[in-house]
Structure formats: structure tokens, C-alpha cells
N, C-alpha and C positions, 0 to 999 in steps of 0.2 A: 404350657399352662394347663392349670388344674381344674378340671371336671368336677362337681358333684354330682353322684346319681344313687340309684338303688343297689344295692348290695346285693349281690347273688352268690350261691356258695361258691361259685369257680373264683370268686375272690378271695377265698379263703385261704390259702397259703401264704398269699400277698399281705393279709390282712394280721394273720399270725404272726408274720415277721415282727411286722410293725408293733405288736402289742407285746411280743418278747424286747422289742428295743425300748419301753417306754419304762420309765419309772415308775411303782406304784400298782402297776396289773394284778399283781396276785392271780397269774393263769391257774394257780393251781386249787381254787376255792371253789370252783365248778365245772363244769362239764365242758371245756374249752375244746372237745376234739371237733373234727370238722361234723360229725355227726351232732353232736351238742348244738354247734352253731348253725348248723341244718334248720334244727327244730326253731331257732328263735328266727330267724329268716324268713322260713316259711309259714309260720304262725303270722308273724306282722311282717308284710312284705312293703308296707306303705310305712314303715317307720325303720327301717334299719338304709345307712346308706353310707357311701364310701367316699371319699377325696381320693382321684385317681390321676397321677403326670404319667400321661402316656401309658402305660401295662403297669405301673407300681400305686398301689395303694400307698398314699401318704395321710391319710384320714380316716377315721371309721365314730360312726356312733350309730350303737343299737338301742331302740325302741322297742318295749313290752307293752302288753298290758293285759290287766285281770278283765276290764269292760269296766271295772269304776277308776282305776288311778292306774297312772302311766309310769315307767320305769325306764330308766337308761342304763344302758350298760357300754363296757368298751368307748366311751370317747378318748378317744385320742388322735396326736396329731405328729407325724414324726420330726425330729430336733430339727432339722434344715427347714422345716414348712412353718415353725412355731411365730407366732407374731405377725401373722398375715389373716388374722382373723379366720382361719379355715375352721376352726372349732366351732365359733358364733354360728359359722356358715351350716354347718350340719347339724349343731342343734336347733336352727330356725328350721330348718326342714323337718326335723323329726316333731317339734311343737307344732309345726303345722299338721302334720299327722293326727298328732294328738287330739287338738282341737277341730279336726275334722271328724273324730269318732265319740266327739262330746265327752273328752278328757280334760278335766279342769284342776288337778293335781299330781305333781310329778314327785318322784323317790328316786333316790339311789343309794348308793353304797361306796363308801370311801375307805379304803384302809388307815385305820388308825394312827398309823405315823407318816401318812403321805401329806406332809406339810404344803407341797406345793399344790396337790389335788385340793387340798380342804381351801385353799388362797383363790383358786381359778372357780371352786362352784359357790363359794361367797361374794366372788365378783359378780359372778353371772346370777347373784338375788335368791339361791339356797343358804336356808339357815338350819343349823342343828336343832334336833329335836332332843331338848333335854329331858322329856317326858316318857320315851323309851327306849330300849338297848334290843340290838338284835341276835337271835338266836338260832342257831343251827344246828340242824341231824342228818347224818349221811344215812339215806337207807342203802 
């Protein structure tokens, strides 16, 4: 039986293994080390969730906010668990947390060639913004 609960940093190894298995995650683009993910989880404890089957993380959805807008990161479900609405359940938990913090706009990043990811997000109601392009600078 799959349980959805708040993520803790103890989930990191299992979550990272999941992310590595999901096409389109592009883990090299951010600090996805245990320390990097701990920052997200510790600063947003009510917005980061995992779906767990026994001791294995089979789904994740990490939410974060700058106080005005919410952001989604690392929304992923293991291949064998896809089609069971786990992603929708995880997103519902994160969105509830956003609403409780009075966040009413959510953004996310999708790798440009991730066709399946784009289709998923469009199915969830997200729209591409034609008015902006994302720029990045490594410090």
C-alpha cells in the first residue's frame, strides 16, 4: 500500500534513485546533492511530499515558495506506479500547502525536449508562458 507523507531528508537516497530513473529530470541543472535537497525540504517542510511503498520512495513532489509564488520541483513517479494518480495526489498535497500559505500562482520548469513532461503538465492545467524565457547564472 502506498502512503503519501511529508518528505524528510532521510528519504533522500531513495528519492534520488527515483529521480535518476525518470526520464527528463535533468539532475545536473541544480544542486541535487543531499545538502541541496535538505535546504529545500528544511525551508519548505509543509510543501515537500513523498509517496512510499514500504521503505521505497515511489513518488515525489517538492514545493517551495518565495512568499509570492509557489514553485514545483522533482515531481516524479516510478514507472511501475504511473497511471495510479499518485502524481495528482502528491500535487494536491503541495497545492493545499500553497493555499494555506496564501500562494495563488505556481510555476515550474520543464526540460525543453521533455515531450511527456510537457503533456503531463498541460493535462494538469499548466500553460506555457510565451512572454518569458528563463535565464541562468552559476555562481
